[in-house]
BAKOL-242622 format. One record per residue (C-alpha): residue in one letter; z, x, y. Coordinates in steps of 0.1 Angstrom, whole numbers, plus 5000, padded with zeros to 4 digits. Layout:
<nodes>
A,Z,X,Y
...
</nodes>
This chain:
<nodes>
M,7493,4902,6871
S,7487,4900,6908
A,7478,4866,6923
P,7441,4859,6931
E,7432,4868,6968
S,7431,4837,6990
P,7396,4826,7001
R,7385,4832,7036
I,7373,4801,7050
V,7351,4803,7083
I,7340,4777,7107
L,7315,4785,7132
G,7313,4760,7159
A,7341,4742,7180
G,7324,4711,7188
P,7337,4677,7177
S,7329,4683,7140
G,7342,4721,7138
L,7374,4711,7157
T,7383,4679,7136
L,7376,4701,7105
A,7400,4727,7119
V,7429,4702,7128
H,7427,4685,7095
L,7428,4718,7076
H,7456,4730,7097
K,7475,4699,7093
H,7474,4703,7054
S,7481,4742,7057
V,7448,4754,7047
P,7442,4789,7064
F,7407,4792,7081
S,7391,4808,7111
I,7369,4793,7137
Y,7346,4809,7161
D,7326,4797,7189
L,7300,4814,7213
R,7312,4798,7245
P,7339,4810,7270
E,7373,4793,7262
P,7375,4760,7282
T,7398,4762,7314
P,7417,4733,7326
E,7393,4729,7354
S,7364,4727,7331
L,7379,4702,7309
S,7386,4678,7340
A,7351,4680,7351
V,7327,4651,7344
S,7311,4652,7309
G,7294,4630,7288
M,7308,4600,7270
L,7313,4592,7231
D,7320,4558,7220
L,7339,4562,7187
H,7337,4538,7158
T,7361,4528,7132
E,7349,4538,7103
S,7341,4575,7114
G,7351,4590,7146
L,7383,4566,7149
A,7392,4572,7112
A,7388,4608,7117
L,7415,4610,7146
K,7437,4586,7125
E,7438,4611,7096
C,7443,4640,7119
G,7472,4622,7134
L,7460,4619,7170
Y,7447,4582,7172
D,7479,4574,7194
A,7472,4601,7217
F,7436,4591,7219
L,7439,4555,7233
P,7453,4563,7267
L,7422,4588,7272
T,7396,4558,7269
H,7401,4543,7304
E,7372,4562,7320
C,7344,4540,7309
G,7345,4502,7298
Q,7328,4491,7268
E,7305,4468,7288
M,7266,4473,7280
R,7239,4463,7303
V,7202,4465,7299
L,7180,4465,7330
D,7142,4464,7335
S,7126,4488,7357
D,7130,4465,7388
G,7168,4467,7382
V,7170,4431,7368
I,7196,4426,7340
V,7180,4413,7308
Y,7210,4416,7287
S,7247,4423,7292
D,7279,4421,7271
E,7314,4428,7275
G,7317,4454,7247
D,7329,4426,7224
L,7305,4430,7194
D,7328,4457,7181
F,7358,4479,7190
R,7344,4513,7201
P,7364,4530,7227
E,7348,4557,7250
I,7365,4590,7256
S,7348,4620,7274
R,7336,4651,7257
H,7359,4673,7276
A,7388,4649,7270
L,7382,4648,7232
T,7377,4685,7231
K,7413,4691,7248
L,7427,4664,7225
L,7416,4683,7193
L,7425,4716,7207
S,7457,4704,7216
A,7466,4697,7179
L,7457,4734,7170
P,7481,4765,7176
Q,7471,4785,7208
N,7446,4811,7204
T,7431,4795,7169
V,7396,4794,7182
K,7378,4828,7187
W,7361,4821,7219
E,7329,4843,7230
H,7319,4852,7196
K,7282,4849,7193
L,7268,4850,7157
R,7241,4875,7157
S,7231,4874,7118
A,7243,4860,7086
S,7237,4873,7054
R,7248,4874,7015
R,7264,4906,7001
E,7256,4915,6965
D,7291,4904,6953
G,7283,4868,6967
K,7305,4868,6997
L,7289,4861,7031
L,7286,4885,7058
L,7288,4873,7094
D,7279,4897,7124
F,7292,4891,7157
G,7277,4922,7172
S,7304,4944,7193
Q,7332,4916,7187
R,7335,4921,7150
T,7321,4915,7115
V,7336,4889,7091
V,7334,4886,7053
A,7338,4849,7040
D,7340,4830,7009
L,7332,4797,7025
V,7312,4794,7058
V,7310,4761,7075
G,7279,4756,7100
A,7292,4734,7127
D,7273,4754,7152
G,7250,4726,7165
A,7212,4718,7170
W,7201,4754,7169
S,7226,4764,7139
K,7223,4801,7131
V,7239,4792,7098
R,7209,4770,7091
R,7184,4794,7102
D,7198,4824,7084
L,7215,4814,7053
I,7199,4776,7045
P,7163,4779,7055
D,7150,4747,7038
A,7177,4727,7056
G,7149,4722,7085
K,7140,4726,7120
P,7145,4705,7148
R,7116,4686,7159
Y,7106,4673,7194
T,7111,4637,7198
G,7086,4630,7229
T,7115,4627,7256
Q,7124,4649,7284
F,7161,4643,7301
L,7174,4654,7334
T,7212,4649,7338
L,7226,4637,7371
T,7260,4627,7383
I,7275,4607,7412
T,7314,4610,7416
D,7333,4584,7435
I,7307,4560,7433
T,7327,4528,7440
T,7339,4537,7475
R,7308,4560,7484
Y,7278,4537,7470
P,7293,4505,7461
A,7259,4488,7456
L,7249,4514,7432
A,7282,4510,7413
K,7275,4473,7410
L,7242,4481,7397
V,7252,4503,7368
G,7283,4484,7359
E,7317,4494,7343
G,7303,4507,7313
G,7268,4516,7298
M,7235,4509,7311
M,7200,4513,7300
A,7170,4509,7322
M,7135,4511,7306
G,7100,4504,7318
K,7064,4517,7318
G,7075,4544,7292
N,7103,4560,7307
V,7139,4553,7308
I,7174,4557,7328
S,7205,4555,7308
S,7241,4559,7322
H,7278,4556,7317
R,7309,4557,7339
G,7333,4585,7337
A,7360,4606,7352
Q,7366,4610,7389
D,7349,4573,7392
S,7316,4589,7382
V,7285,4576,7367
R,7266,4601,7345
L,7227,4594,7347
Y,7203,4605,7320
V,7167,4602,7334
G,7143,4601,7307
V,7104,4609,7308
G,7082,4601,7278
T,7059,4627,7272
D,7039,4644,7242
D,7043,4678,7262
E,7069,4699,7246
Q,7068,4722,7277
F,7069,4694,7302
A,7089,4712,7329
R,7068,4744,7327
S,7036,4724,7327
R,7045,4703,7357
G,7057,4731,7375
L,7096,4720,7377
E,7112,4753,7363
G,7133,4765,7392
K,7133,4733,7411
T,7164,4716,7422
A,7174,4682,7409
A,7164,4665,7442
E,7130,4684,7440
V,7123,4672,7405
V,7135,4637,7413
D,7110,4638,7441
D,7084,4647,7418
Y,7092,4616,7394
L,7093,4592,7424
S,7060,4603,7437
D,7042,4597,7404
E,7033,4561,7395
Q,7032,4573,7357
L,7068,4581,7360
F,7090,4562,7383
G,7068,4558,7413
Q,7064,4521,7401
W,7100,4512,7394
G,7121,4490,7417
D,7139,4502,7448
Q,7172,4500,7434
M,7165,4518,7404
K,7145,4546,7426
E,7176,4548,7450
L,7199,4551,7421
I,7182,4584,7408
R,7171,4596,7444
V,7209,4596,7455
A,7221,4611,7422
S,7198,4639,7425
I,7209,4646,7460
E,7243,4644,7451
E,7238,4669,7423
T,7221,4692,7444
K,7247,4691,7471
R,7274,4696,7446
E,7255,4729,7431
P,7234,4740,7461
G,7203,4762,7448
A,7209,4752,7412
K,7179,4750,7390
A,7175,4714,7374
D,7180,4715,7337
V,7150,4693,7325
R,7156,4693,7285
P,7135,4681,7256
L,7153,4659,7232
Y,7151,4670,7194
E,7159,4657,7161
L,7160,4666,7123
P,7138,4646,7103
P,7159,4615,7093
G,7169,4617,7054
H,7163,4652,7051
S,7182,4673,7024
W,7183,4709,7012
V,7190,4727,6979
H,7226,4737,6979
C,7233,4772,6987
P,7267,4787,6975
S,7296,4795,6998
M,7283,4778,7025
T,7274,4741,7042
L,7267,4723,7073
I,7282,4695,7093
G,7274,4676,7123
D,7241,4684,7145
A,7236,4715,7123
A,7231,4691,7092
H,7216,4659,7107
L,7206,4664,7145
M,7199,4630,7158
T,7189,4614,7189
P,7214,4593,7209
W,7198,4561,7207
A,7223,4545,7180
G,7256,4562,7193
E,7263,4577,7159
G,7258,4615,7164
A,7293,4625,7170
N,7310,4596,7149
I,7289,4609,7118
S,7297,4644,7127
M,7335,4636,7127
W,7330,4618,7094
D,7315,4649,7080
A,7343,4669,7092
L,7369,4645,7074
D,7351,4645,7043
L,7346,4681,7041
A,7382,4687,7049
I,7393,4668,7021
A,7370,4684,6997
I,7382,4720,7008
E,7418,4708,7006
E,7415,4697,6972
A,7397,4727,6961
W,7423,4749,6977
H,7453,4732,6959
A,7432,4734,6925
F,7428,4773,6931
S,7463,4777,6943
G,7476,4758,6913
G,7473,4789,6890
N,7451,4774,6862
G,7429,4806,6863
A,7398,4788,6880
S,7379,4809,6906
W,7374,4797,6940
A,7338,4792,6934
Q,7345,4770,6902
V,7369,4747,6921
M,7348,4746,6955
E,7311,4745,6947
P,7310,4711,6927
R,7329,4697,6957
L,7306,4711,6981
V,7275,4698,6961
N,7290,4664,6960
F,7300,4664,6999
E,7264,4675,7007
K,7249,4648,6988
M,7272,4621,7003
M,7265,4635,7037
T,7229,4635,7039
E,7225,4600,7022
R,7250,4587,7048
A,7235,4603,7079
A,7198,4589,7068
A,7202,4554,7079
P,7217,4560,7114
A,7192,4590,7122
G,7165,4567,7111
E,7178,4539,7132
S,7180,4563,7161
S,7147,4575,7158
K,7132,4540,7156
N,7154,4529,7187
G,7141,4558,7208
Q,7105,4547,7199
L,7113,4511,7213
V,7129,4527,7243
L,7097,4543,7255
Q,7075,4512,7252
E,7058,4495,7280
N,7082,4466,7276
G,7112,4488,7263
A,7138,4468,7281
Q,7130,4434,7265
L,7127,4453,7232
I,7161,4468,7233
A,7178,4435,7248
D,7163,4418,7216
L,7177,4444,7195
F,7212,4438,7210
R,7210,4402,7207
S,7200,4406,7168
F,7234,4423,7164
G,7246,4386,7169
P,7278,4372,7185
P,7312,4389,7179
P,7331,4372,7148
E,7355,4344,7156
</nodes>
């Protein structure tokens, strides 16, 4: 009697959750395939300035430890300090700490991607594979159509494909659709800020900064190349804000000029804060002359949402529980998802390979059901907290409300 055919496990998406899952499965000798729609990152692209992630002990850091990457991670956390400060719209500091409330080291998204990829054999990720459609065959297996690239049959599909997940859309329709949260963000970067703009470097500090007032927000963090990454947020009910305001096709400098000319946006902010975003917009436009500014709406999945389990598939990360950035939990919960799912898959793999006659579905499905229940319950609280914090940020007195929130966490334990 021949041995049963090994189940084919497919991961869609090579972000933090998909790569964490891949690394853990590889470490435990469970075969899989992983696909991503983006081009393969180059050394140059991975060294560019990117967003920062603060990783938490019970989630992101725990996942890195289980993947055997914690020691390699620590030297990569020097680009952004753990200091946090809250400013009002005039640039006055209303709260600051030295990051001593908890150990949450920061790493850039690019550095984390590079670290996770380093733990996988070369060419493991199949880049430039855009999923065209996903469907279920009569035999219960899943058919993934990548257009001219290939068609793949899978026994288990993991949708780690982000906010606008095609796995969620095509295979798990009751898993929800992202909803607009009332905020529009423009991302700007200043490099070599300490030497070129020392006053602005002093204003934003060595770690993270949030400035709020009059229903709008600026947040920032330090990063590679002695940079500061700015996120200029406008509170508006208009999901098509950029189009309605005539900002589509404008450069970053032109967009910020528009913001600064409007007293309902940033026109009434203090001179320091206006100078910060003005300089950042000019630097952004100089770096990419003629490039169109990307004013993006911010979305979330309803906190606490869940879905009826669909056999042979699951979701993790933003595909499962997209949340806003106001609690700093998105990437952490995503990596926690990946760790727990990896353990469930590995247990099922060894049970299936043990030769007791059980089918792959018999050993995997109960574990998937339990995993999804645990994942959705765990994500509900931080997603709700983030959504609530986002509402505070956009209040007229948002700076004071967020300062009070930080103070409510209390001093660090002695």
